[in-house]
ROSEZA-78329 format. One record per residue (C-alpha): x, y, z. Coordinates in pm, whole numbers, plus 50000, padded with zeros to 5 digits. Layout:
BEGIN
tido X=X&Y=Y&Z=Z
...
***
This chain:
BEGIN
tido X=89613&Y=46672&Z=35212
tido X=89761&Y=47021&Z=35217
tido X=89467&Y=47244&Z=35310
tido X=89658&Y=47570&Z=35277
tido X=89728&Y=47489&Z=34912
tido X=89387&Y=47326&Z=34858
tido X=89578&Y=47047&Z=34686
tido X=89518&Y=46674&Z=34699
tido X=89687&Y=46402&Z=34496
tido X=89864&Y=46680&Z=34308
tido X=89532&Y=46836&Z=34203
tido X=89466&Y=47202&Z=34278
tido X=89107&Y=47181&Z=34400
tido X=89045&Y=47552&Z=34352
tido X=89076&Y=47502&Z=33976
tido X=88836&Y=47208&Z=33949
tido X=88555&Y=47257&Z=33699
tido X=88193&Y=47226&Z=33811
tido X=87939&Y=47087&Z=33562
tido X=87576&Y=47194&Z=33552
tido X=87294&Y=46939&Z=33519
tido X=87262&Y=46981&Z=33140
tido X=87635&Y=46928&Z=33087
tido X=87630&Y=46620&Z=33308
tido X=87337&Y=46468&Z=33120
tido X=87498&Y=46532&Z=32782
tido X=87831&Y=46387&Z=32889
tido X=87666&Y=46087&Z=33057
tido X=87483&Y=46001&Z=32736
tido X=87803&Y=46040&Z=32531
tido X=88001&Y=45835&Z=32783
tido X=87740&Y=45558&Z=32771
tido X=87790&Y=45548&Z=32394
tido X=88162&Y=45492&Z=32436
tido X=88295&Y=45848&Z=32420
tido X=88618&Y=45830&Z=32626
tido X=88666&Y=46208&Z=32622
tido X=88316&Y=46264&Z=32765
tido X=88393&Y=46013&Z=33041
tido X=88712&Y=46199&Z=33128
tido X=88526&Y=46531&Z=33142
tido X=88266&Y=46375&Z=33371
tido X=88532&Y=46249&Z=33609
tido X=88712&Y=46583&Z=33623
tido X=88384&Y=46772&Z=33650
tido X=88278&Y=46574&Z=33959
tido X=88602&Y=46574&Z=34157
tido X=88462&Y=46851&Z=34378
tido X=88182&Y=46610&Z=34472
tido X=88441&Y=46352&Z=34580
tido X=88630&Y=46620&Z=34770
tido X=88320&Y=46728&Z=34962
tido X=88240&Y=46367&Z=35056
tido X=88585&Y=46279&Z=35191
tido X=88566&Y=46568&Z=35440
tido X=88354&Y=46346&Z=35666
tido X=88647&Y=46104&Z=35691
tido X=88900&Y=46380&Z=35772
tido X=88910&Y=46304&Z=36147
tido X=89031&Y=45946&Z=36091
tido X=89394&Y=45848&Z=36096
tido X=89396&Y=45779&Z=35722
tido X=89593&Y=45922&Z=35434
tido X=89347&Y=46161&Z=35271
tido X=89518&Y=46128&Z=34933
tido X=89436&Y=45755&Z=34945
tido X=89077&Y=45825&Z=35052
tido X=89041&Y=46073&Z=34764
tido X=89165&Y=45816&Z=34512
tido X=88928&Y=45553&Z=34648
tido X=88645&Y=45806&Z=34625
tido X=88736&Y=45864&Z=34260
tido X=88699&Y=45490&Z=34199
tido X=88347&Y=45514&Z=34341
tido X=88280&Y=45812&Z=34113
tido X=88396&Y=45618&Z=33806
tido X=88172&Y=45323&Z=33901
tido X=87880&Y=45564&Z=33936
tido X=87950&Y=45712&Z=33591
tido X=87975&Y=45369&Z=33428
tido X=87658&Y=45233&Z=33592
tido X=87427&Y=45536&Z=33598
tido X=87102&Y=45496&Z=33404
tido X=87035&Y=45826&Z=33223
tido X=86677&Y=45718&Z=33153
tido X=86581&Y=45734&Z=33520
tido X=86447&Y=46061&Z=33659
tido X=86726&Y=46080&Z=33917
tido X=87005&Y=46334&Z=33959
tido X=87352&Y=46194&Z=33900
tido X=87476&Y=46322&Z=34237
tido X=87190&Y=46139&Z=34415
tido X=87319&Y=45815&Z=34266
tido X=87692&Y=45894&Z=34291
tido X=87714&Y=46001&Z=34656
tido X=87623&Y=45661&Z=34811
tido X=87845&Y=45487&Z=34553
tido X=88145&Y=45701&Z=34653
tido X=88078&Y=45665&Z=35026
tido X=88031&Y=45289&Z=34984
tido X=88362&Y=45254&Z=34803
tido X=88544&Y=45447&Z=35078
tido X=88381&Y=45241&Z=35353
tido X=88477&Y=44918&Z=35178
tido X=88835&Y=45040&Z=35161
tido X=88835&Y=45126&Z=35532
tido X=88685&Y=44787&Z=35622
tido X=88942&Y=44598&Z=35414
tido X=89221&Y=44789&Z=35586
tido X=89077&Y=44743&Z=35933
tido X=89327&Y=44606&Z=36186
tido X=89053&Y=44394&Z=36349
tido X=89034&Y=44055&Z=36175
tido X=88698&Y=43909&Z=36078
tido X=88654&Y=43547&Z=35963
tido X=88642&Y=43488&Z=35586
tido X=88292&Y=43339&Z=35598
tido X=88162&Y=43635&Z=35800
tido X=88326&Y=43883&Z=35564
tido X=88185&Y=43702&Z=35257
tido X=87835&Y=43709&Z=35402
tido X=87871&Y=44080&Z=35482
tido X=87983&Y=44159&Z=35127
tido X=87694&Y=43957&Z=34985
tido X=87460&Y=44163&Z=35202
tido X=87622&Y=44490&Z=35094
tido X=87595&Y=44391&Z=34728
tido X=87230&Y=44296&Z=34777
tido X=87166&Y=44630&Z=34950
tido X=87322&Y=44816&Z=34658
tido X=87115&Y=44619&Z=34406
tido X=86791&Y=44676&Z=34599
tido X=86873&Y=45045&Z=34637
tido X=86921&Y=45078&Z=34262
tido X=86594&Y=44895&Z=34195
tido X=86376&Y=45066&Z=34454
tido X=86568&Y=45399&Z=34484
tido X=86559&Y=45384&Z=34865
tido X=86741&Y=45210&Z=35149
tido X=86620&Y=44847&Z=35183
tido X=86543&Y=44685&Z=35518
tido X=86755&Y=44410&Z=35672
tido X=86464&Y=44171&Z=35612
tido X=86467&Y=44251&Z=35238
tido X=86845&Y=44208&Z=35217
tido X=86835&Y=43874&Z=35401
tido X=86554&Y=43749&Z=35178
tido X=86739&Y=43847&Z=34860
tido X=87051&Y=43647&Z=34954
tido X=86850&Y=43369&Z=35122
tido X=87016&Y=43410&Z=35459
tido X=86895&Y=43441&Z=35817
tido X=86825&Y=43799&Z=35924
tido X=87021&Y=43758&Z=36248
tido X=87328&Y=43627&Z=36063
tido X=87315&Y=43922&Z=35822
tido X=87301&Y=44173&Z=36108
tido X=87596&Y=44006&Z=36286
tido X=87800&Y=43997&Z=35964
tido X=87739&Y=44364&Z=35887
tido X=87825&Y=44465&Z=36243
tido X=88144&Y=44256&Z=36229
tido X=88288&Y=44457&Z=35941
tido X=88178&Y=44794&Z=36074
tido X=88480&Y=45007&Z=36149
tido X=88523&Y=45068&Z=36522
tido X=88486&Y=45426&Z=36640
tido X=88758&Y=45586&Z=36848
tido X=88660&Y=45686&Z=37203
tido X=88840&Y=46012&Z=37134
tido X=88638&Y=46095&Z=36822
tido X=88472&Y=46435&Z=36877
tido X=88093&Y=46442&Z=36859
tido X=88055&Y=46814&Z=36935
tido X=88282&Y=47115&Z=36930
tido X=88214&Y=47456&Z=37076
tido X=88481&Y=47727&Z=37065
tido X=88764&Y=47478&Z=37082
tido X=88614&Y=47268&Z=37365
tido X=88539&Y=46925&Z=37219
tido X=88297&Y=46667&Z=37356
tido X=88426&Y=46316&Z=37285
tido X=88246&Y=45982&Z=37271
tido X=88439&Y=45887&Z=37586
tido X=88266&Y=46172&Z=37772
tido X=87925&Y=46016&Z=37703
tido X=88011&Y=45669&Z=37832
tido X=87941&Y=45546&Z=38182
tido X=88059&Y=45228&Z=38351
tido X=87750&Y=45109&Z=38536
tido X=87944&Y=44808&Z=38670
tido X=88154&Y=45037&Z=38893
tido X=88008&Y=45176&Z=39218
tido X=88288&Y=45431&Z=39275
tido X=88066&Y=45721&Z=39173
tido X=87782&Y=45603&Z=39399
tido X=88030&Y=45562&Z=39684
tido X=88155&Y=45919&Z=39642
tido X=87796&Y=46052&Z=39624
tido X=87708&Y=45862&Z=39942
tido X=88001&Y=46022&Z=40127
tido X=87900&Y=46368&Z=40003
tido X=87540&Y=46310&Z=40113
tido X=87641&Y=46202&Z=40463
tido X=87869&Y=46504&Z=40499
tido X=87588&Y=46736&Z=40390
tido X=87342&Y=46583&Z=40637
tido X=87593&Y=46633&Z=40923
tido X=87566&Y=47011&Z=40870
tido X=87190&Y=47015&Z=40938
tido X=87053&Y=47095&Z=41283
tido X=86927&Y=46806&Z=41497
tido X=86558&Y=46846&Z=41413
tido X=86628&Y=46863&Z=41038
tido X=86850&Y=46554&Z=41061
tido X=86572&Y=46366&Z=41240
tido X=86312&Y=46467&Z=40980
tido X=86536&Y=46359&Z=40689
tido X=86611&Y=46027&Z=40861
tido X=86242&Y=45954&Z=40931
tido X=86124&Y=46064&Z=40586
tido X=86388&Y=45911&Z=40358
tido X=86549&Y=45633&Z=40562
tido X=86251&Y=45511&Z=40765
tido X=85993&Y=45585&Z=40495
tido X=85746&Y=45771&Z=40715
tido X=85489&Y=46021&Z=40590
tido X=85498&Y=46389&Z=40687
tido X=85189&Y=46331&Z=40903
tido X=85361&Y=46050&Z=41093
tido X=85673&Y=46261&Z=41141
tido X=85465&Y=46558&Z=41261
tido X=85283&Y=46341&Z=41514
tido X=85605&Y=46186&Z=41647
tido X=85797&Y=46514&Z=41677
tido X=85498&Y=46712&Z=41801
tido X=85473&Y=46982&Z=41532
tido X=85232&Y=47046&Z=41248
tido X=85259&Y=46879&Z=40906
tido X=85310&Y=47224&Z=40748
tido X=85613&Y=47279&Z=40971
tido X=85751&Y=46936&Z=40877
tido X=85708&Y=47021&Z=40509
tido X=85883&Y=47356&Z=40549
tido X=86175&Y=47209&Z=40749
tido X=86211&Y=46922&Z=40501
tido X=86231&Y=47160&Z=40204
tido X=86487&Y=47375&Z=40386
tido X=86699&Y=47069&Z=40471
tido X=86689&Y=46933&Z=40116
tido X=86786&Y=47274&Z=39980
tido X=87091&Y=47283&Z=40209
tido X=87188&Y=46929&Z=40109
tido X=87169&Y=47015&Z=39737
tido X=87393&Y=47317&Z=39788
tido X=87649&Y=47106&Z=39975
tido X=87653&Y=46831&Z=39711
***
């Protein structure tokens, strides 16, 4: 895609026509009756819709011309299958059809191989979801999909997850003035204790910088598990003094860490 020329697949997107709702309805009715010219006008008049949808796939390492063409296939399917008698906007019906077509393309071109039986089950589930969506005009539950294709709910979930395209660890999830936050930044390896080890070293170094009485209070309170009253009695000062010294010590430790 050449953004500076707003051109994709040889089409100058700045010159694309935009149809209003009345024009869409008229052309949809004519197209349903076999008018090829009306069908062509509908396709050309909704290319901006396809263009807006493919923007969400722009950060993938895919040829955007190919994605645009696949989106157009979804648009054509939406035109050919839309029921003009339903009180639903064409775009409401077309958007999931276009996105679905693009996602199918990305799954089929996925480098990770999934078994044929698993892929077949996933496609059966996707087809059932599309059918239920068209019937009920909302997203069906996994239970409803599994029941429609007479399969176990757990197997359907596994199959759908198996064909889901993996997300790159370097895919940005937030961007602020050029500083991107990636998925990798939000992951943590809880199996590694390196971070805890470093924190433990920092804590010990911070405690070393306290005076002797503060060190003793921290040790008794947080390593021996004694109450402030017990510490006060053992050291020979009031509980209020223990509380004040403890707060001062913790404040110094926080600053050091």
